[in-house]
OpenMM code with the backbone's topology and positions (N, CA, C; nanometers):
from openmm import Vec3, app, unit

residues = "UNK UNK UNK UNK UNK UNK UNK UNK UNK UNK UNK UNK UNK UNK UNK UNK UNK UNK UNK UNK UNK UNK UNK UNK UNK UNK UNK UNK UNK UNK UNK UNK UNK UNK UNK UNK UNK UNK UNK UNK UNK UNK UNK UNK UNK UNK UNK UNK UNK UNK UNK UNK UNK UNK UNK UNK UNK UNK UNK UNK UNK UNK UNK UNK UNK UNK UNK UNK UNK UNK UNK UNK UNK UNK UNK UNK UNK UNK UNK UNK UNK UNK UNK UNK UNK UNK UNK UNK UNK UNK UNK UNK UNK UNK UNK UNK".split()
positions = [
    Vec3(0.8492, 27.3954, 41.1015),
    Vec3(0.8411, 27.4796, 40.9424),
    Vec3(0.6844, 27.4905, 40.9483),
    Vec3(0.6018, 27.5773, 40.9491),
    Vec3(0.4542, 27.6173, 40.8896),
    Vec3(0.3940, 27.5787, 40.7831),
    Vec3(0.2519, 27.5003, 40.7208),
    Vec3(0.2777, 27.5252, 40.6078),
    Vec3(0.1132, 27.5794, 40.5612),
    Vec3(0.0943, 27.6427, 40.4352),
    Vec3(-0.0473, 27.7024, 40.4216),
    Vec3(-0.0303, 27.6605, 40.2615),
    Vec3(-0.1858, 27.6142, 40.2756),
    Vec3(-0.2545, 27.5823, 40.1536),
    Vec3(-0.2693, 27.6991, 40.0558),
    Vec3(-0.2510, 27.7521, 39.8691),
    Vec3(-0.2868, 27.8037, 39.8345),
    Vec3(-0.4464, 27.8551, 39.8408),
    Vec3(-0.5187, 27.7458, 39.8567),
    Vec3(-0.6965, 27.7634, 39.8726),
    Vec3(-0.6671, 27.8413, 40.0026),
    Vec3(-0.6114, 27.7774, 40.1272),
    Vec3(-0.6350, 27.8501, 40.2518),
    Vec3(-0.5537, 27.9944, 40.2159),
    Vec3(-0.4744, 28.0500, 40.1683),
    Vec3(-0.4614, 28.1881, 40.1162),
    Vec3(-0.5483, 28.2570, 40.0589),
    Vec3(-0.6138, 28.2019, 39.9881),
    Vec3(-0.7046, 28.2580, 39.8600),
    Vec3(-0.8105, 28.3209, 39.9651),
    Vec3(-0.8453, 28.1748, 40.0241),
    Vec3(-0.9667, 28.2066, 40.1275),
    Vec3(-0.9611, 28.3141, 40.2452),
    Vec3(-0.8328, 28.3091, 40.2920),
    Vec3(-0.8339, 28.3845, 40.4458),
    Vec3(-0.7196, 28.4632, 40.4284),
    Vec3(-0.6850, 28.5122, 40.3596),
    Vec3(-0.5246, 28.6042, 40.3826),
    Vec3(-0.5588, 28.6950, 40.5025),
    Vec3(-0.6219, 28.7174, 40.5584),
    Vec3(-0.5961, 28.8201, 40.6847),
    Vec3(-0.5093, 28.6741, 40.7951),
    Vec3(-0.5976, 28.5622, 40.8081),
    Vec3(-0.5551, 28.4771, 40.8659),
    Vec3(-0.4204, 28.3785, 40.8637),
    Vec3(-0.3024, 28.4376, 40.7309),
    Vec3(-0.2186, 28.3979, 40.6821),
    Vec3(-0.1413, 28.4686, 40.6925),
    Vec3(-0.1854, 28.6072, 40.6979),
    Vec3(-0.0622, 28.7075, 40.7286),
    Vec3(-0.0307, 28.7624, 40.8624),
    Vec3(-0.1425, 28.6940, 40.9589),
    Vec3(-0.1432, 28.6672, 41.0849),
    Vec3(-0.0490, 28.5706, 41.1523),
    Vec3(-0.0799, 28.4453, 41.0636),
    Vec3(0.0156, 28.3114, 41.0757),
    Vec3(0.1724, 28.3652, 41.0502),
    Vec3(0.2110, 28.4753, 40.9665),
    Vec3(0.2947, 28.4611, 40.9010),
    Vec3(0.3692, 28.5587, 40.9664),
    Vec3(0.3320, 28.6231, 41.0729),
    Vec3(0.4008, 28.7421, 41.1579),
    Vec3(0.4527, 28.7106, 41.2706),
    Vec3(0.3324, 28.5273, 41.2934),
    Vec3(0.3642, 28.4675, 41.4174),
    Vec3(0.5210, 28.3776, 41.3604),
    Vec3(0.5092, 28.3392, 41.2725),
    Vec3(0.6090, 28.2249, 41.2593),
    Vec3(0.6950, 28.2635, 41.1936),
    Vec3(0.7248, 28.4087, 41.0933),
    Vec3(0.8072, 28.4269, 41.0386),
    Vec3(0.8172, 28.4105, 40.8931),
    Vec3(0.8051, 28.2355, 40.8306),
    Vec3(0.8084, 28.2077, 40.7429),
    Vec3(0.7142, 28.0647, 40.7431),
    Vec3(0.6347, 28.0446, 40.6114),
    Vec3(0.5194, 27.9780, 40.5834),
    Vec3(0.5697, 27.8918, 40.4375),
    Vec3(0.5391, 27.7377, 40.4510),
    Vec3(0.5983, 27.7315, 40.3148),
    Vec3(0.4165, 27.7180, 40.2818),
    Vec3(0.4604, 27.7499, 40.1437),
    Vec3(0.2642, 27.7300, 40.0533),
    Vec3(0.2892, 27.6325, 39.9966),
    Vec3(0.1731, 27.5471, 40.0084),
    Vec3(0.1346, 27.4694, 39.9199),
    Vec3(0.0447, 27.4498, 39.8387),
    Vec3(0.0365, 27.3687, 39.7175),
    Vec3(-0.0430, 27.3258, 39.6338),
    Vec3(-0.0654, 27.1980, 39.5680),
    Vec3(-0.1735, 27.1244, 39.5969),
    Vec3(-0.2381, 27.0139, 39.5997),
    Vec3(-0.0972, 26.9327, 39.6936),
    Vec3(-0.0844, 27.0021, 39.7783),
    Vec3(0.0268, 26.8778, 39.9018),
    Vec3(0.1639, 26.9215, 39.8704),
    Vec3(0.1638, 27.0096, 39.7425),
    Vec3(0.2922, 26.9962, 39.7385),
    Vec3(0.3667, 27.1330, 39.7665),
    Vec3(0.4811, 27.1240, 39.8127),
    Vec3(0.5598, 27.3008, 39.8147),
    Vec3(0.5660, 27.3943, 39.6887),
    Vec3(0.5147, 27.5100, 39.6577),
    Vec3(0.5410, 27.5942, 39.5575),
    Vec3(0.6333, 27.7193, 39.5994),
    Vec3(0.6262, 27.7455, 39.7090),
    Vec3(0.6677, 27.8918, 39.7481),
    Vec3(0.7116, 27.9012, 39.9208),
    Vec3(0.7621, 27.9862, 39.9382),
    Vec3(0.7510, 28.0121, 40.0724),
    Vec3(0.7946, 28.1537, 40.0955),
    Vec3(0.7030, 28.2236, 40.2282),
    Vec3(0.6602, 28.3331, 40.2613),
    Vec3(0.7470, 28.3595, 40.3590),
    Vec3(0.8304, 28.4822, 40.3475),
    Vec3(0.9098, 28.5068, 40.4555),
    Vec3(0.8588, 28.6515, 40.5202),
    Vec3(0.8757, 28.7000, 40.6299),
    Vec3(0.8379, 28.8262, 40.7009),
    Vec3(0.9480, 28.8912, 40.6429),
    Vec3(0.9441, 29.0554, 40.6178),
    Vec3(0.9955, 29.1254, 40.5783),
    Vec3(1.0117, 29.2739, 40.6657),
    Vec3(1.0943, 29.3144, 40.6820),
    Vec3(1.0671, 29.4690, 40.7117),
    Vec3(1.1309, 29.5463, 40.6358),
    Vec3(1.0505, 29.6874, 40.6661),
    Vec3(1.1277, 29.8068, 40.5234),
    Vec3(1.2720, 29.8079, 40.5454),
    Vec3(1.3331, 29.7930, 40.6814),
    Vec3(1.4724, 29.8137, 40.6770),
    Vec3(1.5723, 29.7386, 40.6461),
    Vec3(1.5463, 29.5804, 40.6527),
    Vec3(1.6018, 29.5041, 40.6153),
    Vec3(1.5784, 29.4055, 40.4921),
    Vec3(1.4706, 29.4530, 40.4030),
    Vec3(1.4489, 29.4228, 40.2821),
    Vec3(1.5588, 29.3272, 40.1680),
    Vec3(1.6667, 29.4216, 40.1777),
    Vec3(1.7747, 29.4341, 40.0823),
    Vec3(1.8533, 29.3010, 40.1544),
    Vec3(1.8853, 29.3198, 40.2868),
    Vec3(1.9566, 29.2067, 40.3488),
    Vec3(1.8984, 29.1095, 40.3077),
    Vec3(1.7923, 29.0849, 40.3600),
    Vec3(1.7061, 28.9670, 40.3268),
    Vec3(1.7040, 28.8765, 40.1957),
    Vec3(1.6859, 28.9738, 40.1316),
    Vec3(1.6982, 28.9460, 39.9802),
    Vec3(1.8480, 28.8873, 39.9290),
    Vec3(1.9586, 28.9559, 40.0023),
    Vec3(2.1120, 28.9350, 39.9524),
    Vec3(2.1121, 28.8012, 40.0103),
    Vec3(2.0800, 28.7667, 40.1599),
    Vec3(2.0889, 28.6454, 40.2261),
    Vec3(2.0555, 28.5497, 40.1504),
    Vec3(1.9086, 28.5389, 40.0821),
    Vec3(1.8501, 28.4537, 40.0252),
    Vec3(1.9032, 28.4063, 39.8953),
    Vec3(1.9493, 28.5325, 39.8481),
    Vec3(2.0497, 28.5191, 39.7158),
    Vec3(2.1306, 28.4075, 39.7185),
    Vec3(2.2308, 28.4697, 39.8430),
    Vec3(2.3479, 28.3800, 39.9038),
    Vec3(2.3603, 28.2395, 39.9041),
    Vec3(2.2298, 28.2080, 40.0103),
    Vec3(2.1659, 28.0914, 40.0268),
    Vec3(2.1388, 28.0079, 39.9040),
    Vec3(2.0849, 28.0338, 39.8111),
    Vec3(2.0568, 27.9786, 39.6597),
    Vec3(2.1721, 27.9271, 39.5781),
    Vec3(2.2751, 28.0572, 39.6113),
    Vec3(2.3916, 28.0141, 39.5086),
    Vec3(2.4799, 27.8871, 39.6066),
    Vec3(2.5151, 27.9113, 39.7425),
    Vec3(2.5491, 27.7969, 39.7895),
    Vec3(2.4722, 27.6582, 39.7295),
    Vec3(2.3611, 27.6437, 39.7567),
    Vec3(2.2885, 27.5214, 39.7446),
    Vec3(2.2943, 27.4924, 39.6139),
    Vec3(2.3117, 27.5647, 39.5310),
    Vec3(2.3637, 27.5352, 39.3623),
    Vec3(2.4905, 27.4881, 39.3558),
    Vec3(2.6014, 27.5585, 39.4171),
    Vec3(2.7004, 27.4925, 39.4261),
    Vec3(2.7301, 27.3798, 39.4831),
    Vec3(2.6462, 27.3147, 39.5996),
    Vec3(2.6522, 27.2329, 39.6207),
    Vec3(2.5995, 27.0929, 39.5809),
    Vec3(2.4815, 27.1387, 39.4986),
    Vec3(2.4286, 27.0438, 39.3922),
    Vec3(2.4805, 27.0198, 39.2867),
    Vec3(2.6245, 27.1271, 39.2779),
    Vec3(2.6863, 27.0745, 39.1297),
    Vec3(2.8139, 26.9668, 39.1756),
    Vec3(2.8191, 26.9998, 39.2960),
    Vec3(2.9670, 26.9214, 39.3724),
    Vec3(2.9029, 26.8351, 39.4026),
    Vec3(2.7916, 26.7676, 39.4348),
    Vec3(2.7515, 26.6669, 39.4753),
    Vec3(2.7068, 26.6063, 39.3185),
    Vec3(2.6415, 26.6502, 39.2353),
    Vec3(2.6530, 26.5540, 39.1278),
    Vec3(2.7751, 26.5329, 39.0366),
    Vec3(2.8632, 26.6129, 39.0667),
    Vec3(3.0173, 26.5973, 39.0044),
    Vec3(3.0785, 26.4345, 39.0397),
    Vec3(3.0410, 26.4657, 39.2459),
    Vec3(3.0809, 26.3527, 39.2987),
    Vec3(3.0086, 26.1890, 39.2403),
    Vec3(2.9090, 26.2169, 39.1934),
    Vec3(2.8596, 26.1287, 39.1696),
    Vec3(2.8679, 26.0544, 39.0500),
    Vec3(2.9114, 26.1259, 38.9189),
    Vec3(2.9108, 26.1240, 38.8058),
    Vec3(3.0754, 26.0316, 38.7728),
    Vec3(3.1579, 26.0923, 38.8862),
    Vec3(3.2619, 26.0798, 38.8631),
    Vec3(3.3520, 26.1956, 38.8142),
    Vec3(3.3208, 26.2915, 38.7971),
    Vec3(3.3679, 26.4213, 38.7306),
    Vec3(3.4414, 26.5031, 38.8150),
    Vec3(3.4140, 26.5045, 38.9166),
    Vec3(3.5215, 26.5336, 39.0624),
    Vec3(3.6496, 26.4876, 39.0611),
    Vec3(3.6571, 26.4202, 38.9871),
    Vec3(3.8250, 26.3607, 38.9691),
    Vec3(3.9273, 26.4155, 38.8256),
    Vec3(3.8385, 26.4539, 38.7539),
    Vec3(3.8404, 26.5358, 38.6361),
    Vec3(4.0038, 26.6225, 38.6507),
    Vec3(4.0718, 26.5964, 38.5789),
    Vec3(4.2072, 26.6874, 38.5463),
    Vec3(4.2210, 26.8268, 38.4875),
    Vec3(4.2841, 26.9069, 38.5270),
    Vec3(4.2523, 27.0240, 38.4614),
    Vec3(4.2674, 27.0707, 38.3091),
    Vec3(4.3410, 26.9601, 38.2433),
    Vec3(4.3164, 26.9460, 38.1481),
    Vec3(4.1860, 26.8712, 38.0644),
    Vec3(4.1193, 26.7723, 38.1664),
    Vec3(3.9718, 26.7209, 38.1191),
    Vec3(3.9024, 26.8012, 38.1257),
    Vec3(3.9355, 26.8968, 38.2254),
    Vec3(3.8106, 27.0014, 38.2349),
    Vec3(3.8510, 27.1292, 38.1336),
    Vec3(3.9040, 27.1368, 38.1063),
    Vec3(3.9003, 27.2548, 38.0291),
    Vec3(3.8864, 27.1669, 37.8626),
    Vec3(3.9083, 27.0492, 37.8147),
    Vec3(3.8238, 27.0161, 37.7133),
    Vec3(3.6644, 27.0005, 37.7000),
    Vec3(3.6246, 26.9682, 37.8364),
    Vec3(3.4805, 26.9491, 37.8444),
    Vec3(3.4473, 27.0911, 37.8333),
    Vec3(3.5079, 27.2069, 37.8618),
    Vec3(3.4490, 27.3242, 37.8212),
    Vec3(3.4587, 27.3887, 37.6906),
    Vec3(3.5864, 27.3232, 37.6359),
    Vec3(3.5905, 27.3715, 37.5061),
    Vec3(3.4662, 27.2918, 37.3924),
    Vec3(3.4459, 27.1606, 37.4491),
    Vec3(3.3412, 27.0530, 37.3823),
    Vec3(3.2102, 27.1459, 37.3905),
    Vec3(3.1840, 27.1887, 37.5033),
    Vec3(3.0522, 27.2411, 37.5326),
    Vec3(3.0553, 27.3962, 37.4664),
    Vec3(3.1334, 27.4590, 37.4198),
    Vec3(3.1178, 27.5925, 37.3535),
    Vec3(3.0987, 27.5603, 37.2700),
    Vec3(3.1822, 27.4428, 37.1553),
    Vec3(3.1578, 27.4477, 37.0346),
    Vec3(3.0063, 27.3800, 36.9872),
    Vec3(2.9614, 27.3028, 37.0763),
    Vec3(2.8411, 27.2307, 37.0798),
    Vec3(2.7026, 27.3966, 37.0590),
    Vec3(2.7593, 27.4925, 37.1884),
    Vec3(2.6545, 27.6321, 37.1713),
    Vec3(2.6793, 27.6828, 37.0372),
    Vec3(2.7883, 27.6624, 37.0037),
    Vec3(2.8098, 27.7418, 36.8620),
    Vec3(2.7136, 27.6875, 36.7570),
    Vec3(2.7148, 27.5561, 36.7793),
    Vec3(2.6540, 27.4925, 36.6616),
    Vec3(2.5075, 27.4829, 36.6613),
    Vec3(2.4503, 27.5209, 36.8171),
    Vec3(2.3067, 27.5756, 36.7967),
    Vec3(2.2756, 27.6574, 36.7749),
] * unit.nanometer
topology = app.Topology()
chain = topology.addChain("A")
for resn in residues:
    res = topology.addResidue(resn, chain)
    for name in ("N", "CA", "C"):
        topology.addAtom(name, app.Element.getBySymbol(name[0]), res)
């Protein structure tokens, strides 16, 4: 994984684009912390690339929810308990 700082990107965008062509993916950092991912794309594959990225994000979100439910004990809820939780959350939303 290759990193490029926001400052480096601002001061030498041509060098960053050249690196991106070589590396295909770069992590953009600000003050040493990741803030974005630059990924090379081709005109013919941009829609497929975006769809794959969205699928990966969705899978990561599902994994995070499953992990959190296991950590909090909610993974063992019965269908009736899940229904009660959903109804309670909907009631809270209606009041807000």
